[in-house]
N, C-alpha and C positions, 0 to 999 in steps of 0.2 A: 401072537406069541413069537412067530417066526420073524416078523418085522422088528420086534423088540430085541430079539437075539442078534439079528443082523446089525441093528443099530449099535448095540452094546459091543459087538465084535469090532465094528468099524472104529468106534471111539477108542477101544483098547489098543488097536493097531496104530491108530494115529498118535496116541500118547506114547507108545513104545518108540515109534519113529521119531517123535519130537525129543524124547529122552536120548535117543541115539545121536541125533544131531547135536544136542547140547553136550553130550559126552565127547563127541568128536572135537568140539570147540575147546573144551577144557582139559581133555586127556593129555595132550603133550606137556602143558605146563604142570599139571598135577603129577604126571609121571616123572618129570625132572625133579620136582620137589620131593616125591617119595624116594627116588633113587638117592638124592643128596642126603636126605635125613637117614636113609638106610646106611649109607657109607659112613656118615658121622657116627651113627649108633654102633656100627661094627668096629670102627677104630676106638671109640670110647670103651666098648666092652672088652676088646682085646687089651687095651692099656690097663683097664681095671683088673682083669684077670692076671695079666703079667705082674701087676703090683702085688697081689696076694702071693703068687708063685715066687716072685723076687724076695719078698719079705722072709719067707721060709727058707729060701735058698741061701740068703746071706747068713742067716743064723746057723745053718748046717755047715757051710763052707767057710765060715769066718776065719778060722785058724789057718787053713790052707792058703787062702787068697792073701791074707795079711803077711804070711811068711814069704810068699812069692814076691809081693810088692816090696817087702823089706830087703830082699836079696837082689831084686832087679827093678829098682825104683824107676829109673829113666826108661827102661824097656817097657815096663808096665804102662807108663803114660803114653808112649808111642802106640802100643797095641790098643789101648783104650780109644785113642783118637782115630786110628784106622778103622776099628770096628764100628765106632760111632758114625764115621763117614759112610761106610758101607750100608749101615742101617738107614741113613738118609737117602742114599741113591736108590736103594731097592724098596723104599717105602715100607720098612718093617716097623711095627708098633712097639719098639723097645727103647726109644730115646728117653722117655720119662724115667723108666726104671734104671737105665744106665746113668742118668744124671743123679738119681738118688744114691746109687752105688758109689759114684765118685765122691759125693759128700760124706759117705760113711767111711771110705777107705783113705781118702786124701785130706779130709778137712775142708771147711768152707772156702778158704781163699784159693788154694791150689785147684780145687774142684771147679769153682766158678771160671777160673782161667782156662782150664782144660776143656770144659764143656763149651765155653764161648768160642774157642778156636775150632773145636771139632764140629759143632753145630753150624757155625757160619761157613766153614769150608764145605761141609757136606751139603748144606742147603744151596750154596752157590754152584757146586758141581751138578746137583740134581736139576737146578734151574737151567743150566747150560745144556744139559742132555735133553731136557724137555723142549727147549727152544730149537735145538738143532734137529731133533727127530720129528717134531710135530709143529712147533710154534711157527717157524718160518713158512712151512707149507700152508698152514692154516691162514696166516696173514696174507699170503700172496693169492691164494685161491678165492678167499672170501673178502677181499679188500673192500669192496663197495658195501657189502652187508655189515661189515665191522666198522665202517667209518664213524658212525655215531658213538659206538662203544669206545673206540680208540680215542675219540675227541674227549669224551668224559674221563677216560682213564689218564689221558695226557694232563688233564687239569687237576684231577683229584686222586690219581692212582697211588702216588707216594703216601699220602695220608691214609688211604684205604689199606695199603699193605702194612703200615705201622699199626693200624687199628687191629687188623686180624691177627697180627703177631702177639698182641696183648691179651687176646681172648683164648684161654686154655682149651675151651671146648672145640676149637677148630684145629684139626690135626696139623701138626707142623709140616709133615711131608706132603700133605695135600696142597698146602699153600705154595710150596716149592714148585711142584709140577704145574699147577694152574697158572702161576705167575709167569712161567716160561712160555705160555701160550699167548701172553699179552705183549704190548709194546713197551712195557716198563724198562728203562735203561738198567743195565747191570749194576752200575754204581748205586742207583737208588735202591735196588733190591738188596744189595750188600749191606748198606748202612741201616736200612729199616729192619733187616734181620738181626743185625748186631745189636741195635738199640732195643728193638721190640721184644726180643727174647729174654732180656736180662731179668725182668721181674719174675717171670715163671721159673727161669733157671735158678735164681736165688732162692725162691721158695722151695723148689725140689731138692736143691743141695742142702739147705738147712734142715729139711725133713729127713733126708738121708743121714745126716750127721747125728740124728737122735734115735736111730733105729734101735740101738742097744737099750734105750730107756722106755721104748714103746712096747705095749703088749700085743698090739695088732696093727695091721696096715691101715684100718679105718681110723684108729686113734692117732696114727702118725700124720695123716694128711687132712682130716676133716676140718679142724679148727683153722689151719693155715689157709686152706682154700676159701673158706668163708671170708677171711680177712683180705685175701687177694681179690675176690670178686667185688668187695666193697671198695677197694682201692681202684680197681679198673672202672667201676661205675663213676667214681669221682673224676677219673681221667677222661672218661667219655663226655662228662659234662663240661670239662675245661674249655674246649673250642667254643661251645655256646656262650660260656661266660665271657671269653675274650671278645667274641663278636659283639655281645651286648655292650661291653666296655667301650669298644671302638665307636659304636653308634652314639653312645652318650658323650664321648669326647668330640 
């Protein structure tokens, strides 16, 4: 009986030790994945909550804000752009609701222009701050370790940035900060931001312009986001189709 107990205990300890070794091997990667998913979930939750809050706020303050914009039209545009840039630099989850607000108060055409200028300017400033504060130090300190990553990013980084800009689930401000840690040139970051954000910006602006006719925030965005995801899916398939055409030719 004692021998059986000792044998069982030894087997149990060995299995625990083996599990511990396996956990040590996978825990760093698993931890990074969990942290990344947690951050994405936090940003998505905040943006969704702000959406409901914004919907009620616009209905409550509609008259006051419209009167201010009517009396101070140019000033209101400047203030909007400045607040939007601050939101980008400090990574606040208000860009989506501000984009919808622009669509509601200024109409689709003016709003798309305003948001494009504000978002591109804010993203570029956030990118430069991230590179100056952390990116340059990171690249100099870990130059050898980042050699392979930098080589891949040098070859495919521009397309990757354009791709992540087209995916609404990836927080806009997170892309700004993380891109600043890479070697992507400023001009490539600028034009991929300018082009990549247009589909989502257009969708949010058009959604905002229909606030008066919608009964809830969910009704306002649900159908359009399904259409956007279908469009993005087709865009993601486009490079594969082009590659296959080149091979056939």
